[in-house]
N, C-alpha and C positions, 0 to 999 in steps of 0.2 A: 579478369573473370568475365565470362559471358553473361548476357542479359538474363538468360534462363537460370543460370547458377545464382546470380544475385537475387532473383525473385524467390528461388527456393530457399536460399539462406534467410531472406527476410521473413518468409512464412514460418520457418523453423524458429526464428527469434521471437516472433509474435506468439507462437504456441508455447514456447518456453516461458515467456513473461505471463501469459494467461494462466499457466499452471502455477507459476511462482506466486502470483498475486492471490490465487485461490488458496494455495497452501498457507500463505500469510494470514488470510482470513480465518482459516481453520485453526491456526495456532492461536489467534486472538480469542476465538471461541473457547479453546481449551484453557487459556490463561484466565478468562472470565470465570469459568466453571470452578477454578480453584479459590476464588475469593469467598470470604465468609458471608453467608446470606444474611446474618443478623447484624452485620456491621454497616451502618448507614453510609459512612464515608466510602467504604470499599464498593458498595453497591452503586452509589451515584457516579463515582469515578469510573468504575468498571462498565457501567451501562454506556457511558460516553465513549470509552475505549472500544467497546463492542460495536457500537453503531458506526463509528468512523472507520474502524479497522476492517469490518466486513464490507464496507462500501467501496474500498479500494479496487477490488477485483471487478465489481460491477461497473464502476466508472471506467476502468481500463477496457472492459469488453465493449462498452458504448463507444469509446474512442476508436476501437478497431473497426466498428461499423460505420464510422463517420466518412463521408464522401470528400468534400473539399478539405484542403489542408487547414483552413481556418477553423472548421468544425472539429477536426482532429485535435488541433492545438487547444481549443477550448475545453474539450472533454479531458484531455491529458492534464490540463491545468486543474480541473476539478478533482481528478484522481490524486494529483500532487497535493492539493489542499487537504484532502481526506487523510493522506499519509502524514502530512505535517501535523494535523490535529491529533492523529493517533499517537505520534511521537510525543506530543505535548501531554497527553493523558498518561503515557508511560512514565514521563518525567514526574508528573504529579503523584502518581502512585508510589514511585521510588522516594521522592523527596519528602513526602508526607509520612514516610516510613510505614506505609501500608503494606508494601511488598518489597522484598530485597532486590537490589540491582542484579544480583546473581541469578535470580529467577527470571527476570525480564531482559537480561543482557543480550541474549541472542536475538530476541524479537526486536529489541531496540536497534541492534546492528542491522538486521534485515530491513527495517523501516528506513534507515539511513541509506543503505545500498539501493533500495528501490527508488528513493527520492532522487539519488544521483542519476540513476538510469532514466527516470522520467524527465528530469531536467535536460539531459542529453538528447532525448527524443524530441522534446519541444524545441530546443535550439536547432537541431538538425532539420526539423520540418520548416522552421522559420527561414533558414538559410537556403532552402531549395528553391 
């Protein structure tokens, strides 16, 4: 594959991941909106999920603007931490029986997939 084709493919992957992390944040917002407003537990756990889940896309965008690879890796690690925290709040909501796994299952799966992608990006950057 030529250098230009590799660069174009890389740009497409970055845009796909930007869009995917944004969709993830929007799905977290929708999940939060379904929680009962009068239930203190749901609201506390939900706010934590909302904060970390909507931060993922912003952290990824910052990583995309990073110049040196060390800065990129640092920003990607921050995004990964936010994803992992979001997964934790998903688990807390399900295990406290505040919300069913059926309702959060797809979002939990997406968090896992994004974490795997971010780990691969970080590893590939470190090996370059």
